[in-house]
KOLMAR-120346 format. One record per residue (C-alpha): x, y, z; residue in one letter. Coordinates in steps of 0.1 Angstrom, whole numbers, plus 5000, padded with zeros to 4 digits. Layout:
N
XYZA;...
//
This chain:
255
499850015000M;501350334995T;502450525022K;500750905029P;503351155029V;503651455050V;505651785045L;506851935082I;507952285083T;510352415108G;511152055114A;515152085125S;514552085160G;511952125189G;508552075182I;508952035144G;511551725149L;509251545175A;506451605151I;508551465121A;510051155142V;506151085153A;504651065118M;507550855107G;506650615134Q;503050655125S;503850495087G;504150845068F;507050945045N;508351235055V;509851595039A;511551825064L;511752185057N;514352435078S;516052755061L;518652685036P;521552815060E;520052565089D;522952305096K;520852095117A;518451985088L;520551745075N;521151575112D;517251595115A;516651395082V;519051105095T;517251115127T;513951055111V;515150775087Q;515850565119A;512250535120T;511950365088G;510350635068A;511550735039Q;512951115044V;514051395022I;515251755026A;513352045017V;515052365023P;513552675020G;511852975038D;508352995042V;508453365043A;509653375007D;506353294988L;508553244955E;510152934970T;506852734979H;506752584947N;510152474949T;509452324980M;506152134972L;507552044937D;510751864954L;508151674976V;505651534947Q;508751474926A;510351274952H;507051084964F;504551144938G;502051294964R;501351514995L;498551405020D;499451615050C;501051975055L;502052045087I;502852445094N;505252445124N;507652705112A;507353065131G;509253335149V;508853535180S;509253885188V;512654065179M;512854165216S;509854185242R;508854515256G;506354765259D;503254755232L;503555125226L;507055065213D;506554765190V;508854795159S;507154785123T;510054575115E;509554305145S;505554325137F;506254235101D;508754015106R;506053785129C;503553845103H;505553755071T;506253415086V;503653305112N;500953455092T;501553525056R;503853255047G;501852975066T;498453105045F;499853085010F;501852765017L;498152615031T;496852774997Q;499252624975N;499252264992A;495552274993A;495152354953R;497652044948R;495751804973M;492151884953L;494051824916T;495851484933T;494351134936D;493651084971A;495250794986C;493150585010K;495050775040H;492951085056H;494451415039R;495051695066S;496552035071I;497652115109I;498852465118N;500852465150I;499952815162T;500152915200S;498052985236S;498953335222N;496453305197A;493853345225V;495953475259A;496953825257V;500953905263S;501254255261V;505254225257N;504654045226R;501854195209G;503054145171E;503253775181Y;499653755193C;498353895166I;499853695139S;499153385157K;495453465163A;495053555126A;496753185113S;494453055141S;491353205120M;493253095089G;492952745101S;489252795103R;488752915071L;490652675055F;488852405072A;485452535059Q;486552565024R;488052225025L;485751995048A;483451895016S;486451754996A;487351545028G;490651755038I;490951785075G;492252105089V;493252145127Y;495052375153E;497352285178I;497952545206Q;500752475225P;501252615258G;504652585277L;507052335258I;510352295271E;512352355238T;515852535231Q;513752795222M;512152855253T;514852765273A;515453165285P;511953175297S;512352855319K;513253005350P;510753245352K;508053005342Y;509052755367D;508052965395V;505053045378L;504252675372I;504852595410E;501952875418Q;499352685399G;499852845362L;499152525348T;496852225362S;499451985350I;502552125371P;505252085348R;506752165313W;505052035284G;507251805259Q;507351825221P;506551465219E;503251535235E;502451805207V;503751515182A;501251275199S;498151535191V;499551595155A;499751205144V;495851185157S;495151465134M;496951315105A;495551005111N;492051105110G;491451035146N;488951335150L;486251215126P;482951465120Y;485451785136T;485652075112V;488552335120G;489152205155Q;491652355177E;493152145206I;495252305231R;498252115243V;499052315274D;498552105305G;495352355314G;497452675311L;494152825293M;491552665316M;489652925334P;490052865370K;489753025404F;
//
């Protein structure tokens, strides 16, 4: 039987790499994307190959719309198809600070990658899925956003806005593609322990001890990956635009 194929952006480390490993273990062939200058991408390919999956590197900057065709052409040329796109690539603010001091440079950077790049890569991939014969496997698009798609963080407002917009994009594409049998989902990670969040760990260690999260610990990338695999395998039947919070109860209203 033909194996389904997944393209994961921002997949050289952290949550993206954990998802790639889990997808390989789940029976997918995997295309890993990261920036062309990212030296960790080849190591990531080797790591995912250990799952027994066929794996290729797809270097490219999601923010550069001109590269989207090249990236997707490479996937289809190698595997002959694309069944799942996982939009994991993203950037944070250039520096945390007063909302009244946000620079246009930092705002545009968040918007260009997290919102604009994600939207148009999704659009391009969706068009290709609609014109390719479906294999028997569920087809899907999964957006990795953030708790800040909902929660206000005034010291990184431009990031919050970009993730809120991407969250709406998930619902829009979900509505557009549902009748074609393509599921579009969203994962909102909370405090996930990665190299990217390491600088904030001392601060949030204290807050977690004080009850910030219902489950009193950091989340792990593999826990986000587990949810992504469930979505990609069609284990959320009869749902449209469903978002799942992998946040240990961070966003749970409590008193």
